[in-house]
N, C-alpha and C positions, 0 to 999 in steps of 0.2 A: 506647619509651614515648610519644614524640611522635605516632606513628601511631595508637596506641590513643586518646589524648586527642583527636586530630583526628577519628577515627571517632565517638567519643562525642559530641563537640560537633555534628558533622554530623547524627548520629542525633537529637539533641535538636531541632535545627532542622527536620528532616524530620517529626518528630512534631508540632511546633508549627505549621509552615506547611502540612502535608498536601498536597504536590503530587500524591500518589497514595495509594491505599489497597490493602489486600489484595484480590486479584481483578482489579485493573486491568491492562490490557495496556500496557506502557511500554517505552521505550528510555531507559536510564539507565546511566551508568558503563560504557558500551561494550557493554552487554548488552540484548537485546530479548526480551521475554517477559512472562509473567503473574506479578505479585507474589504470592509464596506466604507470605512472612513479613517483617515490618518490625521489626527489633530496634534496640537502642540503638547497637550497634557495626557491624552489617551487615544487609543486606537480601537475602533469598533470592528469586531469580527463576527460574521454570521457562521454558526456551526452547521455541519451537515444535517443536523436534525432541526434546523431553522430557529435557533435561539440566538438572538442578537446579544453579544457579550462585549462590554466595554472593559478594556484592559489598560491599566496605567502603563504609560510608556516606560517607566523605570523597570517594571516587571518584565517587559519585553526586552529592553536593551541590556539588562543585567544577566539574561539567560541566553540559551541557544535559540537561534532562529532557523527554522527549516522552511525554505521557499520551494514548494513543489511545482510552481509555475515557471521558475527561472530557466530551466533547461527545455529544449524542444520536445523531449520525450521522456517517458518514465517507465520503469520496470514494474510489472504486476508480480507480486510475490504470493504464490500459492503452493500447496503440496497435494500429492495424491498418494494414498496408501495402496500398496499392492500386497496381496496374500502370498504366502509361500507357494511355490510351484508355478507361478505365472511366469511366462517367458518374458524376461525383463527387456531385452533388446527389441522384441516385438511391441511391447507396451510403449516403450519410449518412441519408437518410430511411428506408431499409431497416433500418439498424442501430438508429436511434432507436426505430422501431416494435418490432423484435424484442427489444431490450434492455428496453424498458418492460414487456414481458410476463414477464420472468424473475421468479420468486417472490422476494419480499423486496427488490426494487428499489423505491426510493421514487419517488413521483410529484411530490413537492415537497421538495427541488428535483428537477426532471426531469433525466434523463440528458443529458449533453453529448456530442455527436459533432461535432468540428470539424477543419478542416485544421490540422495541427500544423506540418508542414514539407514541403518539396519535396526529393527526393533522386534519385539516378540511376535508381532502380527505379520512380519515380512519385511518388505523394503518400502521406504518412504522416498518418493520422487519429489524433487524441486521442480516446479512448473512455473516458468518465467517468460511470459510474452511481454513485448514492448509496445507502447502505444503513445499517441500524443496525449498531453495532459487533459484535453477536453473529453477524451474518450475513455479515461481511466476506469470509471465505474462500469460502463457498458462492457468493456473488455474483461474486467474482473468477473462480473456475473456470467457473461457468456462463456468464459473459460471454465468456470465451475460446472456449468451445464454440460459443456463438451466433455469434461472429464467423466462425469456421471454417465452420460449417454454412451460414450465410447467404450467404457469398461463394461457396461451392461450389454451392449451389442456384441462385444467380443466374448461374452460369457465368463468374464473373470469373476471368481467368487468374492463375496463380500468379506473383507478381513475380519477375523474374529478377535475380540479382545481376550487377553489371557490374564487370569488371576491365579496367583500361587497361594495355596492354603497350607499351613503347617500345623500338624497335629502335635500337641504337647501333652 
């Protein structure tokens, strides 16, 4: 009985505070997907792989809620590995130019391409275009394709992984 009351109370708070609405893409109660229905006891979320999931409202309200649809645009988070010896400023300029031409990539804010870290294979670039929420996956996949094609056309070598062996 306590679980039902907790779910009901949480449902009332969700209706009152409205951290999300039907149609929003959220991560709540350990589930990520599109809100299909918001009830007093439970919320129905459709996951990206098309699984309808019913989540008790207490699970949602007692944890963190991320609403990916609340803001007008979103940043796509990707990385691109460069091999040692590649001209880094040239690679950054190339990606910024090519990514800015992808349909639905915003010009304001402009795409970010910066050195993220150094590793045994070379440099890892952070590649971050911005887009409206509705175009997130299209921009995500198109950006990966542009990274692959741009580096291939520029003749950049494929980064080699390094394994260190110790003889004992």
